[in-house]
C-alpha positions as CSV (number, residue, x, y, z in Angstrom):
1,M,0.0,0.0,0.0
2,N,1.2,3.5,-0.8
3,R,2.8,5.1,2.3
4,N,1.0,8.4,1.9
5,L,-2.3,6.6,1.4
6,L,-1.7,4.7,4.6
7,K,-1.0,7.9,6.5
8,Y,-4.2,9.5,5.2
9,M,-6.3,6.5,6.3
10,L,-4.8,6.5,9.7
11,A,-5.3,10.2,10.1
12,A,-8.9,9.9,8.9
13,T,-9.5,7.1,11.4
14,L,-8.0,9.2,14.2
15,I,-10.2,12.2,13.3
16,T,-13.3,10.1,13.2
17,S,-12.5,8.5,16.6
18,V,-11.9,12.0,18.2
19,A,-15.2,13.2,16.7
20,S,-17.0,10.2,18.0
21,F,-15.5,10.7,21.4
22,Y,-16.7,14.3,21.7
23,A,-20.1,13.4,20.3
24,L,-20.4,10.7,22.9
25,K,-19.2,13.1,25.6
26,S,-21.8,15.6,24.5
27,D,-24.6,13.0,24.6
28,K,-23.6,12.2,28.2
29,G,-23.4,15.9,29.1
30,V,-26.2,18.3,30.0
31,K,-29.6,16.7,29.7
32,A,-33.0,18.0,30.5
33,D,-34.8,16.8,33.6
34,P,-37.3,14.0,32.9
35,D,-40.1,16.4,33.5
36,N,-38.4,19.4,31.9
37,A,-38.1,20.9,35.4
38,G,-41.9,21.3,35.4
39,L,-41.9,23.7,32.4
40,K,-43.9,23.7,29.2
41,L,-41.7,24.4,26.2
42,P,-41.8,24.4,22.4
43,E,-41.0,21.1,20.7
44,G,-37.3,20.3,20.7
45,F,-36.5,22.1,23.9
46,G,-35.8,20.8,27.4
47,A,-35.1,22.2,30.8
48,L,-33.4,21.3,34.0
49,K,-33.2,22.8,37.4
50,V,-29.6,23.9,37.8
51,A,-29.8,24.7,41.5
52,E,-32.3,25.5,44.4
53,T,-31.0,28.5,46.3
54,S,-33.9,29.0,48.6
55,A,-33.3,32.8,48.2
56,K,-34.9,35.6,46.3
57,A,-32.9,35.2,43.1
58,R,-33.1,38.2,40.9
59,H,-30.8,38.9,37.9
60,L,-27.9,36.6,37.1
61,V,-24.9,36.2,34.8
62,V,-23.1,33.0,33.6
63,T,-19.4,32.8,32.7
64,P,-17.8,30.7,29.9
65,Q,-16.2,28.7,32.7
66,G,-19.5,27.6,34.2
67,D,-19.7,30.0,37.1
68,I,-23.1,31.6,37.9
69,Y,-23.3,34.8,39.8
70,V,-26.8,35.5,41.2
71,K,-28.0,38.8,42.7
72,L,-30.4,38.3,45.6
73,A,-33.1,40.8,46.5
74,K,-32.2,40.2,50.2
75,P,-28.9,38.8,51.5
76,K,-28.8,35.2,52.5
77,D,-26.4,34.4,55.4
78,G,-25.0,37.9,54.9
79,K,-24.3,37.4,51.1
80,G,-26.2,39.4,48.5
81,I,-24.4,37.7,45.5
82,L,-24.2,33.9,45.3
83,Q,-21.5,32.1,43.3
84,L,-22.3,28.7,42.0
85,H,-20.3,26.4,39.7
86,E,-21.7,23.9,37.3
87,N,-20.7,20.2,36.9
88,S,-20.5,18.5,33.5
89,D,-24.2,17.5,33.9
90,G,-25.3,21.1,34.2
91,K,-26.2,20.9,37.9
92,A,-24.5,23.5,40.1
93,Q,-23.2,23.7,43.6
94,L,-22.8,26.8,45.8
95,T,-19.1,27.7,45.9
96,G,-19.3,31.1,47.7
97,G,-20.9,34.4,48.1
98,F,-20.1,38.0,48.9
99,G,-21.7,41.5,49.0
100,N,-23.7,42.2,52.1
101,Y,-26.4,44.1,50.3
102,G,-29.6,43.2,48.5
103,G,-30.7,44.4,45.1
104,T,-31.4,43.2,41.5
105,G,-28.8,44.3,39.0
106,I,-25.8,42.3,37.9
107,Y,-23.8,42.4,34.7
108,L,-20.5,41.1,33.3
109,K,-18.4,43.3,31.1
110,D,-14.7,43.9,30.2
111,G,-13.2,42.0,33.1
112,Y,-15.5,43.3,35.8
113,L,-18.6,42.1,37.5
114,Y,-21.0,45.0,38.2
115,A,-23.8,44.7,40.8
116,S,-26.3,47.1,42.4
117,S,-27.9,47.6,45.7
118,N,-31.0,49.8,45.8
119,Q,-28.8,52.9,46.2
120,E,-25.4,52.1,44.8
121,V,-23.6,50.4,42.0
122,F,-20.4,48.4,42.6
123,R,-17.9,46.5,40.5
124,Y,-15.5,43.6,41.2
125,K,-12.3,42.9,39.3
126,L,-12.2,39.4,37.6
127,N,-9.3,37.2,36.9
128,D,-8.8,35.4,33.5
129,Q,-11.2,32.7,34.7
130,N,-13.9,35.3,35.5
131,V,-13.6,34.7,39.2
132,V,-13.9,37.7,41.5
133,L,-10.4,38.6,42.8
134,N,-11.3,40.6,45.9
135,P,-14.9,40.0,46.9
136,D,-14.7,42.0,50.1
137,Q,-13.3,45.2,48.5
138,P,-15.5,46.3,45.6
139,E,-15.1,49.6,43.9
140,K,-18.1,52.0,44.3
141,I,-19.1,53.3,40.9
142,V,-22.3,55.2,41.7
143,T,-23.5,56.2,45.2
144,G,-26.6,57.9,46.6
145,L,-29.2,56.8,44.1
146,K,-32.8,57.8,44.8
147,M,-34.8,55.2,46.6
148,G,-38.4,55.4,47.7
149,R,-40.8,52.9,49.2
150,Q,-41.7,51.4,45.8
151,H,-39.9,50.6,42.6
152,E,-36.6,50.9,44.6
153,T,-34.6,48.2,42.7
154,K,-31.8,49.3,40.4
155,S,-31.3,47.3,37.2
156,L,-28.3,47.9,35.1
157,V,-26.6,47.3,31.7
158,L,-23.5,48.4,29.9
159,D,-23.0,49.5,26.3
160,N,-19.8,49.0,24.2
161,D,-18.5,52.5,24.8
162,G,-17.8,52.5,28.5
163,N,-21.2,53.6,29.6
164,L,-23.4,52.3,32.5
165,Y,-27.2,52.6,32.4
166,V,-29.2,52.4,35.6
167,N,-32.9,52.4,36.2
168,I,-34.2,54.9,38.8
169,G,-37.8,53.8,39.4
170,A,-40.5,56.4,40.2
171,Y,-41.5,56.2,43.9
172,S,-45.1,56.7,42.9
173,N,-47.9,55.1,40.9
174,S,-48.9,58.1,38.8
175,C,-47.4,61.1,40.4
176,Q,-50.6,61.9,42.3
177,V,-50.8,64.4,45.2
178,Q,-51.9,61.4,47.2
179,D,-50.3,58.3,45.9
180,R,-52.9,55.8,44.7
181,G,-55.6,58.0,46.2
182,Y,-59.2,58.3,45.2
183,Q,-59.5,60.8,42.4
184,S,-56.3,62.5,43.5
185,P,-54.9,64.7,40.8
186,G,-51.4,64.6,39.4
187,M,-48.7,66.9,40.7
188,P,-48.1,69.7,38.1
189,G,-44.8,69.1,36.3
190,C,-44.3,65.9,38.3
191,P,-41.3,66.9,40.4
192,I,-40.4,63.2,40.8
193,L,-39.0,63.2,37.3
194,D,-36.0,65.3,38.4
195,S,-34.3,62.4,40.1
196,A,-36.4,59.3,39.2
197,G,-38.7,57.8,36.6
198,G,-36.1,57.2,34.0
199,I,-32.7,55.8,32.9
200,W,-29.5,57.5,34.1
201,Q,-26.2,57.1,32.3
202,F,-22.9,57.0,34.1
203,K,-19.3,56.2,33.2
204,A,-18.5,52.5,33.8
205,N,-14.9,53.2,35.0
206,K,-15.3,56.3,37.2
207,L,-15.6,55.9,40.9
208,S,-18.0,57.5,43.4
209,Q,-20.3,59.1,40.9
210,S,-23.6,60.7,41.9
211,Y,-26.5,62.3,40.1
212,G,-24.4,65.3,39.2
213,D,-21.9,63.1,37.4
214,G,-24.6,61.2,35.4
215,I,-26.9,62.0,32.6
216,R,-30.7,61.6,32.6
217,Y,-30.6,59.5,29.4
218,A,-34.3,58.9,29.1
219,T,-37.3,60.0,31.2
220,G,-41.0,59.3,31.5
221,L,-40.5,55.6,32.5
222,R,-42.4,54.6,35.6
223,N,-40.3,51.6,36.5
224,V,-37.9,49.4,34.5
225,V,-36.6,46.1,35.8
226,G,-35.8,44.2,32.6
227,L,-33.4,45.9,30.2
228,D,-30.7,44.9,27.8
229,W,-28.3,46.3,25.2
230,N,-29.2,45.3,21.6
231,Q,-25.9,44.5,19.9
232,Q,-27.5,44.3,16.5
233,N,-28.4,48.0,16.3
234,N,-26.3,49.2,19.3
235,Q,-29.3,50.5,21.2
236,L,-30.8,50.3,24.7
237,F,-34.1,48.5,25.1
238,V,-36.2,48.5,28.3
239,M,-39.4,46.9,29.6
240,Q,-41.6,49.3,31.6
241,H,-44.0,48.3,34.4
242,G,-47.3,50.0,33.6
243,R,-49.3,52.0,36.2
244,D,-52.0,50.6,38.5
245,N,-55.2,51.6,40.2
246,L,-57.3,52.9,37.2
247,N,-60.5,51.6,38.8
248,S,-59.8,52.2,42.5
249,S,-58.7,55.7,41.9
250,W,-61.1,56.6,39.0
251,P,-64.1,54.2,39.2
252,A,-66.3,56.6,37.2
253,L,-64.0,56.1,34.2
254,Y,-62.8,52.5,34.5
255,D,-64.6,49.4,35.5
256,V,-62.7,46.5,37.1
257,K,-62.2,44.6,33.9
258,E,-60.7,47.7,32.1
259,S,-58.5,48.2,35.1
260,A,-57.3,44.6,35.0
261,E,-56.4,44.8,31.3
262,L,-55.0,48.3,31.1
263,P,-52.4,49.7,30.6
264,A,-49.9,47.8,28.5
265,E,-46.5,46.6,29.7
266,C,-44.3,48.2,27.1
267,L,-41.0,47.5,25.4
268,Y,-39.2,50.7,24.5
269,A,-36.2,51.3,22.2
270,L,-34.4,54.2,23.8
271,K,-32.2,57.0,22.5
272,K,-30.6,59.8,24.5
273,G,-33.3,62.4,25.4
274,D,-36.3,60.2,24.8
275,N,-39.5,60.7,26.9
276,A,-41.9,57.9,27.2
277,G,-44.5,60.1,28.9
278,W,-45.1,58.8,32.4
279,P,-47.1,60.0,34.4
280,Y,-49.0,62.0,31.8
281,L,-50.0,59.1,29.7
282,Y,-50.4,55.3,29.5
283,Y,-50.4,53.1,26.5
284,D,-53.7,51.4,25.7
285,Q,-52.9,48.1,23.8
286,I,-56.5,47.6,22.9
287,Q,-57.0,50.9,21.2
288,H,-53.3,51.0,20.1
289,K,-53.0,54.6,21.3
290,K,-51.2,56.7,23.9
291,I,-54.0,57.9,26.3
292,V,-53.8,60.9,28.6
293,A,-53.8,59.7,32.2
294,P,-56.9,60.5,34.3
295,E,-54.7,62.3,36.8
296,Y,-53.9,64.8,34.1
297,G,-57.3,65.3,32.6
298,G,-57.8,62.1,30.6
299,D,-61.1,60.5,30.0
300,K,-59.7,57.1,28.7
301,K,-60.2,58.3,25.1
302,K,-58.2,61.5,24.9
303,E,-55.0,60.9,23.0
304,A,-51.7,62.1,24.4
305,D,-49.2,64.5,22.7
306,A,-47.5,62.8,19.8
307,K,-44.1,64.1,21.1
308,Y,-44.0,61.2,23.6
309,L,-42.2,58.0,22.6
310,D,-44.3,55.2,21.1
311,P,-43.6,51.7,22.5
312,A,-41.8,49.2,20.2
313,V,-44.2,46.5,21.4
314,A,-47.1,46.5,23.9
315,Y,-48.0,43.5,26.0
316,P,-51.0,42.7,28.2
317,G,-51.3,44.7,31.4
318,H,-49.9,44.0,34.9
319,M,-47.8,41.0,34.0
320,A,-44.6,42.6,35.5
321,P,-41.7,42.2,33.0
322,N,-38.6,41.7,35.2
323,G,-36.1,40.3,32.7
324,L,-35.1,41.1,29.1
325,L,-32.4,39.3,27.1
326,F,-31.4,39.5,23.4
327,Y,-30.5,36.1,22.2
328,T,-27.2,35.9,20.4
329,G,-26.3,32.2,20.9
330,K,-26.1,29.4,18.4
331,M,-27.8,26.6,20.3
332,F,-31.4,27.6,19.5
333,P,-32.9,27.5,16.0
334,E,-32.3,30.4,13.7
335,K,-35.7,32.0,14.4
336,Y,-34.5,32.9,17.9
337,K,-31.3,34.7,16.8
338,N,-31.2,38.3,17.8
339,G,-34.8,38.1,19.2
340,A,-35.8,39.0,22.7
341,F,-36.8,36.8,25.6
342,I,-38.8,38.6,28.3
343,A,-39.5,37.1,31.8
344,F,-42.9,38.1,33.1
345,H,-43.0,37.9,36.9
346,G,-46.8,37.7,37.0
347,S,-49.6,40.0,38.1
348,W,-51.1,40.7,41.5
349,N,-53.8,43.2,40.7
350,R,-56.0,41.8,38.0
351,A,-58.8,40.6,40.3
352,P,-61.6,39.8,39.8
353,E,-60.1,38.8,36.4
354,P,-57.6,35.9,36.5
355,Q,-54.0,36.8,37.2
356,K,-51.6,36.5,34.3
357,G,-48.0,36.1,33.5
358,Y,-45.5,33.7,35.3
359,F,-43.9,32.8,32.0
360,V,-41.1,33.7,29.6
361,V,-42.1,35.0,26.2
362,F,-40.2,35.3,22.9
363,Q,-40.4,38.4,20.8
364,P,-39.0,38.0,17.2
365,F,-36.7,40.7,15.9
366,K,-35.4,41.5,12.4
367,D,-32.7,44.1,11.7
368,G,-32.8,45.3,15.3
369,K,-36.6,45.9,15.4
370,P,-39.5,43.8,16.6
371,S,-40.9,41.8,13.8
372,G,-44.0,39.5,14.2
373,D,-46.1,38.5,17.1
374,W,-44.7,37.5,20.5
375,E,-45.3,33.9,21.8
376,I,-45.1,32.2,25.1
377,F,-41.8,30.3,25.2
378,A,-41.6,28.8,28.7
379,D,-44.7,28.3,30.8
380,N,-46.0,26.6,33.9
381,F,-43.6,28.3,36.4
382,S,-46.7,28.7,38.5
383,G,-47.3,25.0,38.8
384,T,-50.8,24.8,37.5
385,P,-53.2,27.1,35.5
386,E,-55.3,27.3,38.6
387,K,-52.4,28.6,40.7
388,A,-51.5,31.2,38.0
389,A,-55.1,32.4,37.8
390,A,-55.2,32.8,41.6
391,G,-51.9,34.5,41.8
392,R,-50.4,31.7,44.0
393,A,-47.6,30.7,41.7
394,D,-45.0,28.2,42.9
395,H,-42.3,30.0,41.0
396,R,-42.0,33.5,39.5
397,P,-39.5,34.1,36.6
398,C,-37.3,37.1,37.1
399,G,-33.8,37.2,35.6
400,L,-32.5,35.9,32.2
401,A,-29.0,35.0,31.1
402,Q,-27.3,33.3,28.2
403,G,-24.8,30.5,28.7
404,A,-21.6,30.2,26.6
405,D,-23.2,27.3,24.7
406,G,-26.3,29.3,23.9
407,S,-28.6,27.8,26.6
408,L,-31.0,30.1,28.4
409,Y,-31.0,30.6,32.2
410,V,-34.0,31.8,34.2
411,T,-34.1,32.7,37.9
412,D,-37.1,32.4,40.2
413,D,-37.3,34.9,43.0
414,S,-40.0,33.1,44.9
415,K,-38.2,29.9,45.9
416,G,-34.8,30.6,44.4
417,T,-34.8,28.0,41.6
418,I,-32.4,28.5,38.7
419,Y,-33.5,26.9,35.5
420,R,-31.6,26.2,32.3
421,I,-33.4,25.7,28.9
422,I,-31.6,23.8,26.2
423,Y,-32.4,22.7,22.7
424,T,-32.3,18.9,22.5
425,K,-33.5,18.2,18.9
426,K,-30.7,16.9,16.7
């Protein structure tokens, strides 16, 4: 036999053997739980419970090395950030924790882990394995952020130009003289907007910044918990929690059914200087119009000034969107590429109508803009339809993250479960 031909055959055999080994290893790797962790998913998808933290798990990040950093609403055993590490089967163990403050926001960017309390933003230096180097000595990036008795959490995201964006939620429902009061009028000029009700921009690498160092990037946003940077069009997108109490404050205008359905939870594509119009308006997803708020002279039909920003997409009311993630991975089918996943935490104030939400939806995008109807992607976090309707959900989805392999992680801030959704169809 020709010597070169023999070398070629041996090399081909070796390549085939290596490929078979890794295929076998992959087949024995991460697998869905037999019951898909209790979730209902599209055909071809599976899910597993990565960990049970028994804590109020809010937003999270996942490193390429398999470490998971989870921000807790309230510290557990004095730790507001949990660190877990995944085994080859996808299950994770707690390996540590740090940060003696509660909060929601956490983000991984350019060698740093950023995390927020309800009044400050910190960052932690990472080593080349994305492990925090000095967990007890974070740098303070922003201090003294406004915090009221509602909408106090600070979500955050970074762009690609060294900027940090932080939500400052409005400490009010609709800027009334008496918050959530019966027929209480709106405060003229809504003074709350000076320091809350919007997105503030800061420098990601400058220490001890305050309001004076930041820029009010966008205003007229009642409260944002889910937000993400769209890499496809280099733009900030946010999910706003719509206002409450249309019926209880204005029963002559809105019956209980209208109050349960209105207003929309809105996805906004933001640019510097945008104004989404809170508290002067709300978006009616049934009429597909911006409507003047009753606190400011609205009659549920009067349209608001066109100068205010239109939502990119409007979703049903009171479902509480707490997580937003643009999918850039390769694991899921092509239809999901560059689209948005949204975690709806679930409603509490739709009675006597059934409560809604407690699921993750997928919103298709094309060329950086929403394209097509949204669909429920992961459901049954609540446990049963009856539990969802009654607002007694077992689990409530909150944070979203993308793994290095393209899988989707979801936190639950009710019982602290961390889920991982994978595509299993060959």
